[in-house]
C-alpha positions as CSV (number, residue, x, y, z in Angstrom):
1,M,0.2,0.0,0.1
2,T,1.5,3.6,-0.8
3,I,0.0,6.2,0.1
4,T,0.7,9.8,-1.8
5,T,0.3,13.4,-0.2
6,V,0.4,16.2,-2.6
7,R,1.4,19.7,-1.4
8,F,-0.2,22.9,-2.6
9,N,2.2,26.1,-2.7
10,P,0.5,28.8,-4.5
11,R,3.8,30.7,-5.1
12,H,5.0,27.9,-7.4
13,P,2.8,26.7,-10.2
14,K,1.8,22.9,-10.8
15,G,4.6,20.5,-11.8
16,Q,7.6,22.7,-10.7
17,Q,9.7,21.6,-8.0
18,C,9.8,23.4,-4.5
19,G,13.7,24.0,-2.8
20,F,16.5,26.1,-2.5
21,T,18.3,27.9,-5.1
22,L,21.8,27.4,-5.2
23,V,22.4,31.1,-4.1
24,E,20.4,30.4,-1.2
25,V,22.2,27.6,-0.3
26,L,25.8,29.3,-0.7
27,I,24.5,32.2,1.7
28,A,23.3,30.1,4.4
29,M,26.5,28.2,4.2
30,V,28.6,31.3,4.7
31,L,26.7,32.2,7.7
32,G,27.0,29.0,8.9
33,T,30.5,29.3,8.9
34,M,30.6,33.0,9.8
35,I,28.8,31.7,13.4
36,L,31.0,28.8,13.5
37,A,34.1,31.4,13.2
38,V,32.7,33.5,16.2
39,A,31.8,30.7,18.3
40,A,35.4,29.2,17.9
41,S,36.8,31.9,18.7
42,V,34.8,33.2,21.8
43,T,35.8,29.7,22.9
44,G,39.4,29.9,22.6
45,G,39.4,33.7,24.3
46,L,37.3,31.9,27.1
47,A,39.8,29.0,27.3
48,K,42.8,31.5,27.6
49,G,41.2,33.7,30.2
50,S,40.2,30.9,32.2
51,Q,44.1,29.6,32.1
52,S,45.4,32.6,32.2
53,L,43.2,33.3,36.0
54,I,43.9,29.6,36.9
55,N,47.7,30.7,36.7
56,Y,47.6,34.1,38.4
57,S,45.8,32.5,41.3
58,E,48.1,29.7,41.5
59,M,51.0,32.1,41.6
60,N,49.3,34.0,43.8
61,T,49.0,31.4,46.6
62,Q,52.7,30.0,46.0
63,S,54.0,33.8,46.7
64,R,51.8,33.9,49.8
65,Q,52.9,30.6,51.3
66,V,56.5,31.5,50.6
67,L,56.2,34.7,52.3
68,S,54.3,33.7,55.3
69,N,56.9,30.6,55.8
70,L,60.1,33.0,55.0
71,G,58.3,35.5,57.5
72,S,58.0,33.1,60.3
73,L,61.6,31.5,59.5
74,L,63.4,34.9,59.9
75,R,61.6,36.2,62.8
76,S,63.1,33.3,64.5
77,G,66.6,34.0,63.1
78,S,69.2,35.0,64.7
79,T,72.9,35.3,62.8
80,V,73.0,35.8,59.3
81,L,76.0,33.8,57.7
82,E,75.3,35.1,54.1
83,A,73.8,37.4,52.3
84,S,73.7,38.4,48.6
85,D,71.2,39.2,46.0
86,E,70.5,35.8,45.0
87,R,71.1,33.9,48.5
88,L,70.5,34.2,52.2
89,R,72.0,31.6,54.6
90,F,71.1,32.4,58.2
91,I,70.9,30.5,61.7
92,R,67.2,30.8,63.3
93,L,66.5,29.0,66.3
94,T,63.7,26.2,66.7
95,E,61.3,26.1,69.1
96,S,63.4,23.9,71.3
97,G,65.8,26.4,71.2
98,D,68.6,24.7,69.2
99,P,70.0,26.3,66.3
100,E,69.3,25.2,62.6
101,T,71.2,26.7,59.4
102,L,68.6,27.4,56.6
103,T,69.5,28.8,52.9
104,Y,67.5,30.7,50.4
105,S,69.1,30.5,47.3
106,Y,67.8,31.6,43.7
107,D,68.7,29.1,40.8
108,N,68.0,31.3,37.9
109,A,68.7,28.8,35.5
110,Q,65.9,26.6,36.8
111,K,64.1,29.5,37.6
112,V,63.1,28.4,41.1
113,L,63.9,29.6,44.7
114,L,64.8,27.0,47.1
115,L,65.1,26.4,50.7
116,T,68.2,24.0,51.8
117,R,68.5,22.9,55.4
118,A,71.4,21.8,57.4
119,D,70.8,18.3,56.3
120,G,71.4,19.1,52.5
121,S,67.9,18.6,51.7
122,A,66.6,21.1,49.6
123,T,62.9,22.0,48.9
124,E,61.5,24.2,45.8
125,V,59.5,26.9,47.4
126,L,59.0,28.9,44.6
127,R,59.3,28.2,40.8
128,D,58.6,30.1,37.6
129,V,60.5,33.1,38.9
130,S,62.1,35.2,36.2
131,H,63.6,37.5,38.8
132,L,64.5,37.5,42.3
133,S,66.7,39.6,44.7
134,F,66.9,39.4,48.4
135,N,67.1,43.3,50.2
136,Y,68.9,43.7,53.6
137,F,68.7,46.9,55.9
138,T,70.1,47.6,59.4
139,Y,68.1,48.2,62.8
140,R,67.5,51.7,61.5
141,Q,66.4,50.8,58.0
142,N,69.7,51.7,55.9
143,P,70.3,49.3,53.5
144,T,73.2,47.4,53.9
145,A,74.9,43.7,52.9
146,E,77.0,43.6,55.8
147,P,76.0,40.5,57.5
148,L,76.7,41.2,60.9
149,E,74.7,44.5,60.5
150,I,71.5,42.7,58.7
151,K,68.5,43.4,61.1
152,H,65.6,43.4,58.3
153,V,65.0,41.1,55.2
154,Q,62.9,41.8,52.3
155,L,62.1,39.7,49.3
156,E,61.2,41.0,45.8
157,A,60.5,38.8,43.1
158,E,58.6,38.5,39.7
159,M,57.0,35.0,38.8
160,T,56.2,34.8,34.8
161,R,54.3,31.8,33.2
162,R,53.2,31.3,29.6
163,V,50.1,30.0,28.8
164,L,48.2,29.7,25.5
165,G,50.4,32.5,23.9
166,L,49.6,34.7,27.0
167,V,52.6,35.4,29.5
168,N,51.0,36.1,33.3
169,R,52.9,37.7,35.5
170,N,53.1,38.2,39.4
171,Y,55.2,40.4,40.9
172,V,56.0,39.7,45.0
173,I,57.2,42.2,47.2
174,S,57.6,41.4,51.0
175,A,57.4,43.2,54.1
176,R,60.7,43.5,55.8
177,F,60.8,40.6,58.1
178,M,62.8,41.4,61.2
179,L,65.2,38.7,62.8
180,R,63.9,38.9,66.5
181,N,66.6,37.2,67.7
182,K,69.5,38.8,66.6
183,R,71.4,41.0,68.6
184,V,72.1,44.4,67.5
185,N,74.6,47.0,68.8
186,D,73.8,51.0,67.5
187,G,75.8,52.8,69.0
188,N,72.8,54.8,71.3
189,L,71.4,51.7,72.4
190,P,71.9,49.1,74.8
191,S,73.0,45.5,73.4
192,S,70.4,43.2,74.2
């Protein structure tokens, strides 16, 4: 059994087929292609923005952790053994009162800040560092590089990550951390 339906279209006379012309099909294809191109561009932009935000958030969290740990360790510091732009070695007093030697050093080749303990174990504490420097100050806030005069330490760093053709930067400038257990003799002040 076959069912045949007849459609009536007043715009086309009998016997003429209904459909799209070649020009209409081409216009539809061009419009469809343009819409797909815009959608792909928007999707790519959203992906870059999302990844950029994730990178910035990770760098920010990492730098906050480093500054918190560095501040805690420096506040318990008693003696600076070595002080340069990219390296800080000092002795801190542990909670039990025992001395512990710690070294923060910047590895420019690997772009990382390392924390090395007295036993030689090294921990990567900051990565993707394009620039890092330690700044040192006396009790009276004057810049110095002399380990015996250092009472305050400040860290400046720039972290850089590349993602999907974009560059994310995070600038880190710490407060000046005071070595609380370091004895100072500043002429007018009694030794403590």
